[in-house]
Residue frames relative to the residue before (quaternion, step in Angstrom):
aa qw qx qy qz dx dy dz
X 1.0000 0.0000 0.0000 0.0000 0.00 0.00 0.00
X 0.1198 0.7938 -0.5804 0.1365 3.57 -0.56 1.20
X 0.3120 -0.6991 0.5960 0.2422 3.53 -1.29 0.33
X 0.1272 -0.7812 0.6106 0.0258 3.54 -0.81 1.10
X 0.4921 -0.6914 0.4346 0.3017 3.61 -0.78 0.95
X 0.6946 0.4447 -0.2841 0.4890 3.61 1.11 -0.52
X 0.8094 0.3133 -0.1286 0.4798 3.58 0.84 -0.99
X 0.4898 -0.6606 0.4416 0.3587 3.60 1.22 -0.11
X 0.7800 -0.2682 0.2294 0.5168 3.54 -1.12 -0.67
X 0.0502 -0.8020 0.5947 -0.0243 3.57 -0.83 1.07
X 0.1367 -0.7613 0.6295 0.0740 3.52 -1.12 0.76
X 0.1580 -0.7671 0.6166 0.0804 3.54 -0.88 1.00
X 0.0973 -0.7855 0.6107 0.0237 3.54 -0.89 1.02
X 0.2677 -0.7618 0.5754 0.1296 3.54 -0.76 1.12
X 0.1492 -0.8105 0.5646 0.0453 3.56 -0.57 1.21
X 0.6321 -0.5263 0.3331 0.4611 3.59 1.26 0.16
X 0.7945 0.2542 -0.1228 0.5377 3.59 0.49 -1.19
X 0.7948 0.0384 0.0134 0.6055 3.57 1.20 -0.53
X 0.3290 -0.7029 0.5879 0.2281 3.54 -1.35 0.21
X 0.2040 -0.7572 0.6100 0.1141 3.55 -0.97 0.91
X 0.1363 -0.7772 0.6107 0.0672 3.55 -1.02 0.82
X 0.1317 -0.7742 0.6187 0.0200 3.52 -0.74 1.19
X 0.0144 -0.8244 0.5640 -0.0460 3.61 -0.52 1.16
X 0.7206 0.4213 -0.3211 0.4474 3.53 -1.26 0.41
X 0.4277 0.6938 -0.4634 0.3478 3.55 1.10 0.71
X 0.5967 -0.5455 0.4387 0.3923 3.56 -1.24 0.42
X 0.4997 -0.5987 0.5142 0.3570 3.55 -1.17 0.53
X 0.7190 0.3728 -0.3090 0.4985 3.55 -1.11 0.60
X 0.1023 0.8330 -0.5330 0.1076 3.57 0.93 0.92
X 0.5769 -0.6122 0.4252 0.3341 3.54 -1.29 0.22
X 0.7109 0.3802 -0.2594 0.5317 3.62 1.25 0.01
X 0.2095 -0.7393 0.6204 0.1569 3.52 -1.32 0.34
X 0.7163 -0.4375 0.3136 0.4440 3.56 -1.28 0.28
X 0.8366 0.1880 -0.2046 0.4722 3.54 -1.08 0.97
X 0.3923 0.6770 -0.5158 0.3489 3.61 1.20 0.30
X 0.3199 -0.6914 0.6062 0.2283 3.55 -1.19 0.56
X 0.0923 -0.7998 0.5923 0.0325 3.57 -0.80 1.03
X 0.2430 -0.7610 0.5877 0.1283 3.54 -1.20 0.60
X 0.6838 -0.4604 0.3652 0.4325 3.53 -1.28 0.36
X 0.7913 0.2905 -0.2370 0.4830 3.56 -0.85 1.02
X 0.5177 0.6337 -0.4233 0.3889 3.61 1.23 -0.23
X 0.3760 -0.6842 0.5742 0.2466 3.55 -1.11 0.69
X 0.1348 -0.8196 0.5548 0.0483 3.57 -0.69 1.10
X 0.7988 -0.1329 0.0865 0.5804 3.59 1.22 -0.22
X 0.4056 -0.6774 0.5548 0.2622 3.53 -1.38 0.04
X 0.5403 -0.6409 0.4381 0.3246 3.55 -1.06 0.74
X 0.0680 -0.7603 0.6458 0.0143 3.50 -1.26 0.63
X 0.5824 -0.5332 0.4490 0.4183 3.56 -1.25 -0.23
X 0.3657 -0.7275 0.5413 0.2098 3.58 -0.78 1.06
X 0.5623 -0.6202 0.4191 0.3515 3.62 -0.90 0.83
X 0.7141 0.4535 -0.2744 0.4573 3.63 0.92 -0.81
X 0.7469 0.2946 -0.1902 0.5650 3.58 1.27 -0.20
X 0.1481 0.8672 -0.4663 0.0930 3.55 1.12 0.74
X 0.6348 0.5229 -0.3470 0.4508 3.61 1.18 -0.30
X 0.6305 0.5038 -0.3368 0.4850 3.59 1.28 -0.08
X 0.5876 -0.5582 0.4381 0.3889 3.55 -1.24 0.33
X 0.6910 -0.4657 0.3482 0.4293 3.54 -1.30 0.31
X 0.2248 0.7256 -0.6231 0.1864 3.54 -0.98 0.98
X 0.3441 -0.7246 0.5305 0.2739 3.59 -1.15 0.11
X 0.3811 -0.6766 0.5890 0.2237 3.50 -1.30 0.59
X 0.0966 -0.8113 0.5766 -0.0026 3.57 -0.80 1.05
X 0.0852 0.7920 -0.6013 0.0626 3.56 -0.87 0.92
X 0.2565 -0.7420 0.6036 0.1392 3.52 -1.29 0.54
X 0.0874 -0.7664 0.6348 0.0438 3.56 -1.00 0.89
X 0.0291 0.7823 -0.6188 0.0653 3.54 -0.82 1.09
X 0.8370 -0.0158 -0.0451 0.5451 3.56 -0.77 1.09
X 0.7203 -0.4735 0.2369 0.4482 3.57 1.00 0.89
X 0.6762 0.4591 -0.2824 0.5022 3.60 1.28 0.00
X 0.4370 -0.6481 0.5500 0.2941 3.56 -1.12 0.70
X 0.0506 -0.7995 0.5984 0.0106 3.57 -0.89 0.94
X 0.6406 -0.5138 0.4045 0.4026 3.56 -1.28 0.37
X 0.4439 -0.7194 0.4609 0.2701 3.65 -0.58 1.07
X 0.5766 0.6046 -0.3811 0.3959 3.59 1.09 -0.62
X 0.6250 0.5513 -0.3454 0.4314 3.59 1.05 -0.67
X 0.6872 0.4396 -0.2750 0.5088 3.59 1.13 -0.59
X 0.6703 0.5188 -0.3037 0.4351 3.56 0.89 -0.92
X 0.6724 0.5066 -0.3116 0.4407 3.58 0.99 -0.69
X 0.7174 0.4210 -0.2549 0.4932 3.60 1.20 -0.29
X 0.7109 0.4277 -0.2592 0.4945 3.62 1.22 -0.15
C-alpha cells in the first residue's frame, strides 16, 4: 500500500507469478501491508487519480511479470 503523487493510493498484490497494481483508490484502504487477500475481497474504493483528475473516478490496473509490464488481459483470461 503506497501513495503515488501521480496515481494516488496504490495497492500492489503479489500473486506469485505476477504482481498486480491497483491505482487511483481512496486513501484509507481496507488492507494494510502484508495482509493476505483472497479472490473477491474488497481492497479499496475507486477515486480520482491526480494524473487523471479530469476523468471520473476509476482505477488504473497494471500487471508486472518478470520485471516487465504486460497486458492484463493475458493474465485475466487464464485465471
